[in-house]
MARLUMBA-858686 format. One record per atom (N, C-alpha, C, O, CB): x, y, z. Coordinates in steps of 0.2 Angstrom, whole numbers, plus 5000, padded with zeros to 4 digits. Glycine has a CB too. Layout:
BEGIN
XYZ/...
//
This chain:
BEGIN
487750004956/488050044951/488750034949/489150034954/487950124953/488850014943/489550004941/489950064941/489650114938/489649964935/490550074942/490950134942/491550124937/491750064936/491250154949/491650174933/492250174928/492850194931/492950214937/492050214922/493450194927/494050204930/494150274932/494450294937/494550194924/493750324929/493850394931/493550404938/493850434942/493450434926/492950364939/492650374946/493150334951/493150364957/491950344946/493450284949/493850244954/494450294956/494650304962/494150184951/494750324951/495250374952/495050424956/495450454961/495550394945/494450454955/494250514959/494150494967/494350534971/493550534957/493950434968/493850404975/494550394978/494650414984/493450344975/495050364974/495650354977/496050424978/496450424983/496050314972/495950474974/496250544976/495950564982/496250594986/496050584970/495250554983/494950584989/495250544995/495450575000/494250564989/495350474995/495750445000/496450465001/496650485007/495750364999/496750474996/497450504997/497450565000/497950585004/497850504990/497050614998/497050675001/496950675009/497250715013/496450724998/496450625011/496350625018/496950595022/497050615027/495750575019/497250545019/497850515022/498350575022/498750575027/498150465018/498450615017/498950675017/498750725023/499250745027/498950705011/498150735024/497950785029/498050755036/498350785040/497150795029/497950695037/498050655043/498750655045/499050665050/497750585043/499150635040/499950635040/500250705042/500650705046/500250605034/499950755039/500150825041/500050835048/500450865052/499850875036/499450825050/499250845057/499650805062/499750835067/498450825058/499850745061/500250705066/500950695064/501350655067/499950635066/501150745060/501950745058/502150675056/502750655058/502350775064/501750645051/501950575049/502150595041/501850625038/501450525049/502750565039/502950575032/502750515028/503050455029/503650585032/502350525023/502250465018/502550485011/502750545010/501450455017/502550445007/502850455000/502550404995/502350354997/503650455000/502550434989/502250394983/502750334982/503350344981/502150434977/502550274980/502950214979/502750184972/502150194970/502950164985/503150134970/502950094964/502650134958/502950184956/502450044967/502150104956/501850134950/501550204951/501550244946/501250094947/501350224957/501150284959/501750334958/501650394956/500850294965/502350314960/502950364959/503050374952/503250424950/503550324963/503050314948/503050324941/502550374938/502750414934/503050254937/501950364940/501350404938/501550484940/501450524935/500750394942/501750494946/501950564947/502550594943/502450654941/502150574955/503050554942/503650574938/503450584930/503550634927/504150524939/503150524928/503050524920/502350554918/502350574912/503050444918/501850544922/501150574920/500950624924/500350654922/500750514920/501250644929/500950694934/500350674936/499850724938/500950764930/500250614937/499550584940/499550514939/500150484939/498950624936/498950484938/498950414937/499250384931/499250424926/498250394937/499650334931/499750294925/499050284922/498650254926/500150234926/498850294916/498150294914/497750234915/497150224916/498150314907/498150174915/497850104915/497950084922/497750024924/498150064910/498250114927/498350094934/497650104938/497350154937/498950134937/497550054942/496950054946/497050054953/496550044957/496449994944/497650084955/497750094963/498250144964/498550174959/497950024966/498250164970/498850214972/499250174978/498950144982/498450274975/499850184977/500350154982/500750204986/501050254982/500850104978/500750204992/501150254996/501550215001/501350155003/500650305000/502050235004/502450205009/502650245015/502550315014/503150185006/502750215020/502950245026/503550205029/503650145027/502450245032/504050235032/504550195036/504050165042/503550185043/505050245040/504350105044/503950065049/503750105055/503150105057/504350005052/504150155057/504050195063/503350235061/502950245065/504650245065/503350265055/502850305054/502150265052/501650285053/502950355048/502250205049/501750165048/501350145054/500750145055/501950095044/501750125060/501450115066/501050175069/500550165072/501950085071/501350235068/501050295071/500450305067/499950325070/501550355070/500450295060/499850305056/499250255059/498650275059/499950285049/499450195060/498950145063/498650165069/498150145071/499250075063/499050195073/498850215080/498250275080/497850275083/499450245084/498350315075/497950375075/497350375069/496850405070/498350435073/497450335064/497050335058/496350305060/495850335058/497250295053/496250255064/495550225066/495150275069/494550285068/495650165070/495450315074/495050365078/494950425073/494350455073/495450385084/495450445069/495350505065/494750495060/494450535058/495950525062/494750435057/494350415052/493650395054/493150375050/494650355047/493550385061/492950355064/492250385061/491850355059/492950365071/492250455060/491650485058/491650515051/491350555049/491450545063/492150485047/492250505040/491950445036/491750395038/492950515039/492150455029/491950405024/492550355023/492450315018/491750435018/493050355027/493650315026/493750265032/493550285038/494250365025/494050215030/494250165036/494850125034/495050125028/493650115037/495250105039/495850065038/495749995039/495449965043/496450095042/496049955034/496149885035/496849865036/497249875032/495849845028/496949825041/497649795043/497449735048/496949745052/498049855046/497949685048/497749625051/497649635059/497349595062/498249575050/498049685062/497949695069/497249725071/497049725076/498549735072/497049765066/496349795067/495749755065/495249755067/496349865062/495949705060/495449655058/495749595055/496049595050/494949685052/495749545060/496049475058/495849445051/496149405048/496049425063/495249465049/494949435043/495349465037/495249445031/494249445042/495749515038/496149555033/496849515033/497149525038/496149625033/497049485028/497649445028/498249475026/498849445028/497549385024/498349525023/498949555021/499349585027/499149595032/498749615016/500049595025/500549615030/500649695028/501149725031/501149585029/500249725025/500249795024/499449825025/499049785026/500549825017/499349885024/498749915026/498349945019/498749955014/498749965031/497749945019/497349985014/496950035018/496650015023/496949925010/496850095015/496350135017/495750135012/495950145006/496650215018/495150125014/494650115009/494050165010/494050205015/494350045010/493650175005/493050215005/492450175007/492250125004/493050254998/492150195012/491550165014/490950165009/490950215005/491250195021/490550115009/490050115004/490250094997/489850104992/489650185004/490850074996/491050044990/491249974991/491449944996/491650084987/491149934985/491349864985/491749854979/491649874973/490749814986/492249804979/492649784973/492749714973/492649674979/493349824973/492849684968/493049614967/493849624965/493949654959/492649574961/494249604969/494949614968/495349544965/495249494968/495349634974/495749554960/496049494958/496449464963/496849494966/496549514952/496449394964/496749364969/496449364976/496649324980/497449394969/495949404976/495549404983/494849404981/494449434985/495749474987/494649364976/493949354975/493549334980/492949344981/493849314969/493849294985/493449264991/493649294997/493749265002/493549184991/493849364997/494049405003/493549395008/492949395007/494249475001/493849385014/493449375020/493249445023/492749455027/493749335025/493649495022/493549565025/493249605020/493149595014/494249595027/492949665023/492649715018/493149735013/493749755015/492349775022/492949745007/493449755002/493149814997/492749794993/493549694998/493349874999/493049924995/493649964991/494249934991/492749984999/493450014987/493950054983/494450074988/494350104993/493650104979/495150074986/495650074991/496250114988/496350124982/495850014994/496750134993/497450144991/497850094996/497650085002/497650224992/498450074993/498850034997/499350075001/499650124999/499249984992/499450055007/499950085012/500450035014/500249985018/499550115018/501050045012/501649995013/502050025019/502350075019/501949985007/502249975023/502849995028/503449975025/503549925021/502749955035/503950015026/504649995024/505049975030/505150015035/505050055020/505349915030/505749895036/506449885034/506649915028/505449825038/506849855038/507549855036/507749785034/507549735036/508049875042/508249785029/508449715026/509149705029/509549745028/508449725018/509249645031/509949625034/510449635028/510249625022/509949555037/511049645030/511549655025/511849585023/512149585017/512149695028/511849535027/512149465025/511649425021/511049425023/512349435032/511949395016/511549355012/511149295015/510549285014/511949325006/511449265020/511149215023/510549235027/510049205027/511649175028/510649295031/510049325034/509449345030/508949335031/510249385039/509649365024/509149385019/508749325017/508149325016/509549425013/509149275015/508849215013/508349185018/507849165016/509349165011/508549185024/508149155030/507549195031/506949175032/508549155036/507649265030/507049315031/506549305025/505949295026/507249385031/506849295019/506349285013/506049225014/505449215012/506849295007/506349165015/506049105016/505549095021/504949065020/506549045017/505649125027/505149125032/504549165030/503949135031/505449155039/504549225027/504049265025/503649225020/503049235020/504249335023/503949195015/503649165010/503249105012/502649085010/504149135004/503549065017/503149005020/502549025024/502048995024/503648965025/502649085028/502049105032/501449135027/500849125028/502249165036/501649165022/501249195017/500849135014/500249135013/501549235011/501149075012/500849025009/500348995014/499748975012/501348965007/500548985020/500048955025/499449005026/498948975027/500448945032/499549065026/498949115027/498549105021/497949105022/499249185028/498749105015/498349105009/498049035009/497449035006/498849115003/498348985011/498048915011/497448915015/496948885013/498548865013/497448955021/496848955025/496348995022/495748985023/497048975032/496549055019/496049105017/495749085010/495149095009/496349175016/496149055006/495849034999/496048964998/496448954993/496249084994/495748915001/495948845000/495848824993/496148774990/495548805005/495248844990/495148824983/495648854978/495748824973/494448854981/495948914980/496448934975/497148904976/497648914972/496449014976/497248874982/497848844984/497848774985/498048744990/498148884990/497548734981/497448664982/498148624982/498148574986/497048634977/498648644979/499248604979/499748634983/500348614983/499448604971/499648684987/500048714992/500248664998/499748645001/499848784995/500848634998/500948595004/500948625011/501048685011/501648555003/500748585015/500648615022/501348605026/501648555026/500148575026/501548665028/502148665032/501948655040/501648695043/502548735031/502148595042/501948575049/502148625054/501848635059/502248505051/502748665053/502948715058/502448765059/502348795064/503648745055/502148785053/501648845053/500948815054/500448855056/501748885047/500748755052/500048735052/499748735059/499148735060/500048665048/500248715064/499948715071/499848775074/499548785079/500448675075/500048835071/499948905074/499248925072/498948915067/500548945071/499048965077/498349005076/498549065071/499149085070/498049035082/498049095068/498049145063/498449205067/498849235064/497449165060/498249225073/498549275076/499249265078/499649315077/498149285083/499449205079/500149185080/500549195074/501149215074/500249115083/500249175068/500549185062/500649255060/501249275058/500149155056/500149295061/500249375060/500749395065/501249445062/499549405062/500849375071/501349405076/502049385074/502449425074/501149375083/502049325072/502749295069/502949335063/503549355063/502749225068/502549345058/502649385052/502949455054/503349475051/502049385048/502549485059/502749555061/503449555064/503849595062/502249585066/503549505068/504249505071/504849495066/505349515067/504249455077/504649445061/505149435056/505249495052/505849515050/504949375052/504749535050/504849595046/505149645049/505549685046/504149615044/505149655056/505349715060/506049695063/506249735067/504849735065/506249635062/506849605066/507449655066/507849655071/507049535064/507549685060/508249725059/508049795059/508549835058/508549705053/507449815061/507349895061/507749935065/507749995064/506549895062/508049905071/508449955075/509149965073/509450005076/508449915082/509249935067/509949955064/509950015059/509550015054/510249895060/510250065061/510150135058/510450135051/510250175046/510450185061/510950095049/511350095043/511050045038/511350045032/512050085044/510550005039/510349955034/509849985029/509550045030/509949905038/509849955024/509349975018/508649965020/508449915023/509549935012/508250015018/507450005019/507249965013/507449965007/507150075019/506749915015/506449875010/505749865011/505449865017/506849805010/505349865006/504649845006/504549765006/504549735000/504249885000/504449735012/504349665012/503749645010/503549585009/504549645019/503249685009/502549675006/502549684999/501949664996/502049715010/503049704996/503049714989/502849654984/503049594986/503749734986/502549664979/502349604974/502949584971/502949524968/501849624969/503549614971/504149594968/504549554972/504349544978/504549664965/505049524969/505449474973/505749514979/505849574979/506049444969/505949474984/506249494990/506849544989/507349524985/506549434995/506849604992/507449654991/507349694985/507849734984/508049614992/506949684981/506849724974/506749794975/507049834973/506449684970/506249804980/505949874981/506349904987/506049894993/505249874982/506849934986/507249954992/507450034991/507450054986/507949914993/507550054997/507750134998/508350135002/508350105008/507150175000/508850175000/509450175004/509350225010/508950275010/510050205000/509750215016/509650265021/509650335020/509350375023/510150245027/510150355015/510150425014/509650455009/509650515007/510850435011/509250405007/508650425002/507950435005/507550465003/508650374996/507950405011/507250395014/506950455017/506350455017/507350335019/507350505019/507050565022/507050625018/506850675020/507350575029/507250615012/507250675007/506750675002/506750624998/507950685004/506250725002/505750714997/505750784993/505950834994/505050715001/505350774987/505250834983/504450834981/504150774982/505650824976/504250884980/503450894978/503350884971/503750904967/503250964981/502850844969/502650834962/501950834962/501550824966/502950764960/501650854956/500950854954/500750784953/501050744950/500850904948/500150774956/499850704955/499050724954/498750734959/499950654961/498850734948/498250754946/498150824949/498450864948/497650704949/497650824954/497450894957/497850904964/497750954967/496750904958/498250854966/498550854972/499350864971/499550864965/498550784976/499650884976/500350894976/500650844981/500450844987/500650964978/501050794979/501250744983/501950734984/502350764980/500950674980/502250704990/502950694991/503150624987/502850574987/503050684998/503750634984/504050584980/504850584983/505050644984/504050594972/505150534983/505850534985/506250574981/506150574975/506150454985/506650614984/507050664980/507450634975/507550654969/507450714985/507750574977/508150534972/507750474969/507850414970/508750504976/507150494967/506650454964/506950414958/506750354957/506050484962/507450444955/507750404949/508150344951/508050294948/508250454945/508550344956/508850284959/508350234961/508450174959/509350304964/507850254965/507350204967/506950174961/506950114961/506850244972/506750214957/506350184951/506750144946/506550094944/506050244947/507450164945/507850124941/508050054944/508050004940/508450164939/508150054951/508249994954/507649944953/507649884952/508450004961/507049974953/506449934953/506149914946/505949864945/505849974957/506249964942/505949954935/506449954929/506249944923/505450004934/507049984930/507449994924/507250064921/507250114925/507449934919/507150064915/507050124911/506250134912/505850114908/507150114904/506150164918/505450184920/505050234915/504450234916/505350204927/505450274912/505150324907/504850294901/504450324897/505650384906/505050234899/504850204893/504150164894/504050134899/505350154891/503650184890/503050154891/503050074889/503450054885/502550184886/502650034893/502649964892/502249954885/501949994883/502349924897/502349894882/501949874876/501249884878/501049874883/502149804873/500849894873/500149904873/499749844877/499349854881/499749914867/500049784876/499649724879/499749724886/499449684890/499949664875/500249754889/500349754896/500049814900/500149824906/501149754897/499749854896/499449914899/498749894901/498249914898/499349974894/498649864907/498049834909/497949844917/498449854920/498049754908/497349844919/497149854926/497349784929/497249734926/496349864927/497649794935/497949734938/497549714944/497649654947/498649744940/497149754947/496849734954/496149734954/495849684956/497049794958/495749784951/495049794952/494749764946/494749784941/494849864953/494349704947/493949674942/493249704941/493049714936/493949594943/492949714947/492249754947/492249794953/492649784958/491749694948/491849854952/491849904958/491149924957/490849934952/492349954957/490849944963/490149974964/490150024970/490550014974/489649924964/489750074969/489650124975/488950114977/488450124973/489750194972/488850114984/488150104986/487750164985/487150164983/488150084994/488050224987/487650284986/488150344983/488450374986/487450314994/488050344976/488450394973/488350464975/488850504975/488250394965/487750484978/487650554981/488150564986/488450624987/486950564983/488250524991/488650524997/489350534994/489750584997/488650465001/489550494989/490250504986/490350574983/490850604985/490350454981/489850594980/489950664976/489950714981/490350764980/489350674971/489650714987/489650764992/490350764996/490650814997/489050754997/490550704997/491250695000/491750724996/492250764998/491350625002/491750704989/492250734985/492250804984/492750834984/492150704978/491650834984/491550904983/491850944989/492150994989/490850924983/491750914995/492050945001/492750945001/493050985004/491750905008/493050894998/493750884998/494150934993/494650954994/493950814997/493750944988/494050984982/494351054984/494751074982/493650984976/493951084989/494051154991/494751164994/495051214994/493551174996/495051104997/495651115001/496251074998/496651055002/495651115008/496151044992/496651004990/497351024990/497850994992/496550974982/497451094987/498151114987/498451134994/499051134995/498151184982/497951164998/498251185005/498451125009/498851135014/497751235008/498051065009/498151015014/498550955011/498650905014/497550995017/498650955004/498850895001/499650875003/499750815002/498850904994/500050925005/500750905006/501050935012/501550915014/501050935000/500750975016/501051015021/501350965026/501150915028/500551055025/501950985028/502350945033/502650885030/502850835034/501950935039/502650875023/502850805021/503550815018/503950765019/502450785015/503850875017/504550875014/505050865020/504950885025/504650945011/505550825018/506050805023/506550855023/507050855027/506350735022/
//
């Protein structure tokens, strides 16, 4: 059964609500990022043509989330994909997916791991202050990304040169090295937070230390979600004039090419069970 954007959005809201409930239970703070932050501010919900939800954690909370989520989700309709949980999942961030759904994702048409309707979960690490260290970190992460993609998608990367330094490493070694590079500066309290998994250029999606723990509540469809209190500074650094709508030709879905649901009845029952407590559980313990 093919699903439309309305159904995709409904499933993604269900996933987000479950993540919010889990985060509240375990005192983990998440916040809306990227286009989802714009959606909350500008549309009080999804950007109409957006086909995903993006949330962020500090690295500390991201690791805590990964420790508790697999157990919490075990008997539910949800599951987590992250390379330490499943080496066939190649990204350096996580996705929470809805069981019994399948998608064809742009750029991951030949994905090796299970690929269902999802929300993206990004860790925010620390960015070094010196330009040389920034350049070295960016170059290393880019080279590792190219090597991983060359292995996963050889037909899509026929012209990617092999870096002998990384070609001799196993996939687990590459994942481990990538993790150590991403978290190298996280023990420095005064450094800027950065999404190193961001689709934008290195250092583009950043949050200042005095911004990271202050949140405000905003409406997102039927949910109430945490957004950075100084969302204006964050969004202007990332997008410029984020309140201005893009031209019509750029209002397109960027991720999901096709989607299907194995058992729509199971989905509708899960959604119905969630709707009763959206307001009471959607945000508790999230405000900083």
